[in-house]
Rosetta silent file (secondary structure, phi, psi, omega in degrees, C-alpha in Angstrom):
SEQUENCE: MVELIPIFDNAKSFYSKAIIIDSSLYSYNTLIINLKDLQKRKDSSLLSAATLRHLKEFLKQNNLKAETKKQIIKDYNFKGA
SCORE:     score description
SCORE:     0.000 S_00000001
   1 L     0.000  131.571 -179.034   -5.351  -23.593    3.002 S_00000001
   2 E  -140.992  141.376  177.762   -6.116  -21.303    5.913 S_00000001
   3 E   -75.720  137.280  174.958   -9.095  -19.099    6.692 S_00000001
   4 L   -73.169  122.120 -179.598   -8.380  -15.355    6.803 S_00000001
   5 L  -102.639  127.509  179.822   -9.018  -14.223   10.372 S_00000001
   6 L   -64.668  127.329  173.626   -9.906  -10.547   10.932 S_00000001
   7 L  -118.302  -45.988 -178.848   -7.304   -8.641   12.935 S_00000001
   8 L   -91.308  -27.468  179.869   -7.643   -5.096   11.559 S_00000001
   9 L   -81.691  150.962 -179.384  -11.295   -5.371   10.468 S_00000001
  10 L   -77.496   -9.360 -179.689  -14.060   -5.086   13.075 S_00000001
  11 L   -63.845  148.220  176.095  -15.732   -8.284   11.871 S_00000001
  12 L   -77.671  -29.929 -178.635  -15.670  -11.232   14.234 S_00000001
  13 L  -161.068  158.906  171.011  -15.174  -13.607   11.313 S_00000001
  14 L  -101.518    7.639  172.977  -15.264  -13.754    7.518 S_00000001
  15 L    51.463   46.043  177.359  -17.183  -17.054    7.848 S_00000001
  16 L    62.227   18.179  177.392  -14.864  -19.043    5.559 S_00000001
  17 L   -87.324  -15.407  179.293  -15.509  -16.644    2.661 S_00000001
  18 E  -124.281  118.506 -174.748  -11.826  -15.524    2.593 S_00000001
  19 E  -125.388  143.894  176.065   -9.185  -18.223    2.260 S_00000001
  20 E  -111.599  127.322  176.213   -5.398  -18.053    1.913 S_00000001
  21 E  -133.042  117.753  176.495   -3.619  -20.669   -0.188 S_00000001
  22 L    47.727   56.362  178.778    0.133  -20.379   -0.879 S_00000001
  23 L    61.365   22.819  175.636    0.284  -16.573   -0.387 S_00000001
  24 E  -118.546  140.888  176.529   -2.840  -16.048   -2.500 S_00000001
  25 E   -98.064  128.650  173.091   -6.135  -14.603   -1.300 S_00000001
  26 E  -115.333  128.210  176.531   -9.344  -16.220   -2.460 S_00000001
  27 E  -119.795  124.274 -176.091  -12.614  -14.469   -1.731 S_00000001
  28 L    52.562   44.753  177.092  -15.799  -16.426   -2.420 S_00000001
  29 L    64.542   19.108  178.894  -13.651  -19.094   -4.144 S_00000001
  30 E  -119.072  130.456  177.015  -12.181  -16.564   -6.612 S_00000001
  31 E   -64.422  126.022 -179.698   -8.482  -15.696   -6.756 S_00000001
  32 E  -105.456  -46.702 -177.497   -8.143  -12.001   -5.903 S_00000001
  33 E  -156.995  146.485  174.939   -4.399  -11.459   -5.443 S_00000001
  34 E  -119.423  122.961 -177.126   -1.153  -13.410   -5.201 S_00000001
  35 H   -65.748  -23.207 -179.102    1.600  -11.821   -3.102 S_00000001
  36 H   -74.650  -20.730 -177.061    4.314  -13.463   -5.212 S_00000001
  37 H  -138.395   66.324 -177.570    3.198  -11.602   -8.341 S_00000001
  38 L   -65.832  -20.921 -177.782    1.746   -8.237   -7.336 S_00000001
  39 L   -84.281  -10.346  177.279    2.455   -6.786  -10.790 S_00000001
  40 L   -66.869  134.330 -178.416    0.195   -9.262  -12.596 S_00000001
  41 L   -65.816  138.297  179.153   -2.944   -7.472  -13.770 S_00000001
  42 E  -126.756  156.930 -175.280   -6.065   -8.214  -11.803 S_00000001
  43 E   -93.143  116.160 -178.715   -9.691   -7.344  -12.530 S_00000001
  44 H   -69.311  -14.916  178.417  -11.114   -4.637  -10.269 S_00000001
  45 H   -66.717  -14.431  177.110  -14.659   -5.769  -11.111 S_00000001
  46 H   -76.858  -10.514 -171.993  -14.010   -8.581   -8.604 S_00000001
  47 L   -88.538   73.251  172.015  -13.831   -6.045   -5.768 S_00000001
  48 L   -69.555  173.253 -179.889  -17.287   -6.132   -4.233 S_00000001
  49 H   -58.798  -45.022 -178.781  -17.668   -4.497   -0.835 S_00000001
  50 H   -68.067  -43.329  179.359  -17.121   -7.803    1.000 S_00000001
  51 H   -64.885  -37.275  176.966  -14.174   -8.844   -1.173 S_00000001
  52 H   -62.229  -39.423  175.882  -12.588   -5.433   -0.693 S_00000001
  53 H   -62.069  -42.771  177.291  -12.803   -5.932    3.084 S_00000001
  54 H   -61.761  -45.484 -177.864  -11.096   -9.319    2.683 S_00000001
  55 H   -64.093  -44.886  178.063   -8.418   -7.802    0.450 S_00000001
  56 H   -59.452  -44.087  179.058   -7.708   -4.897    2.809 S_00000001
  57 H   -61.992  -46.239 -179.553   -7.356   -7.305    5.724 S_00000001
  58 H   -60.829  -46.165 -179.905   -5.063   -9.607    3.740 S_00000001
  59 H   -64.222  -45.882 -179.835   -2.825   -6.743    2.595 S_00000001
  60 H   -62.294  -39.918  179.034   -2.574   -5.206    6.079 S_00000001
  61 H   -66.315  -19.105  177.857   -1.709   -8.554    7.626 S_00000001
  62 L  -104.069   21.296  176.964    1.146   -8.752    5.115 S_00000001
  63 L    57.597   38.411  177.018    2.398   -5.256    6.012 S_00000001
  64 L  -114.931  153.547 -178.464    1.196   -3.721    2.752 S_00000001
  65 L   -68.601  133.671  179.108   -0.674   -0.462    2.264 S_00000001
  66 L  -152.230   85.255 -176.432   -4.468   -0.825    2.086 S_00000001
  67 L  -105.355  -60.280 -177.531   -6.347    2.446    2.521 S_00000001
  68 L  -129.400  164.067  177.326   -8.934    2.974   -0.197 S_00000001
  69 H   -59.756  -42.685 -179.645  -10.239    1.055   -3.190 S_00000001
  70 H   -60.033  -45.410 -179.934   -8.675    3.657   -5.497 S_00000001
  71 H   -65.056  -41.758 -179.890   -5.252    3.302   -3.837 S_00000001
  72 H   -64.225  -44.963  178.985   -5.428   -0.506   -3.938 S_00000001
  73 H   -58.313  -44.424 -178.980   -6.382   -0.552   -7.628 S_00000001
  74 H   -70.034  -51.311 -173.169   -3.450    1.716   -8.459 S_00000001
  75 H   -70.665  -29.871 -174.584   -0.790    0.202   -6.191 S_00000001
  76 L  -112.436   20.624  167.971   -1.563   -3.469   -6.850 S_00000001
  77 L    62.618   42.458  171.036   -2.149   -3.246  -10.605 S_00000001
  78 E   -83.294  141.922  176.420   -5.886   -3.856  -10.827 S_00000001
  79 E   -95.054  152.851 -179.697   -7.395   -2.886  -14.173 S_00000001
  80 L    85.540 -173.413  179.112  -10.587   -0.896  -14.419 S_00000001
  81 L  -152.073    0.000    0.000  -12.207    1.191  -11.736 S_00000001
C-alpha cells in the first residue's frame, strides 16, 4: 500500500485519500480502477470531483491518457455518465 503523491496535479497532497495497492487505485477506500484489468466495467457514479482528480493523477503517472471525465469514461470502460 502506497499513498498516491501528486506529480501532475497542483495539489500538495491528497492527504491519504488516494491509495495504490497492487496496481489498483483506491479513492476514499473505494476501488476505482485496476491497471491489470482496464476492460472490466467500472461505475462512473464513483467519479466525484476529488476522485476524478485522483484517477487522472494515477492514470498519468502510469503513462495513460487522462484528459476529461468523458474521455476517461469511454477509454477505461466506465458505465454511465
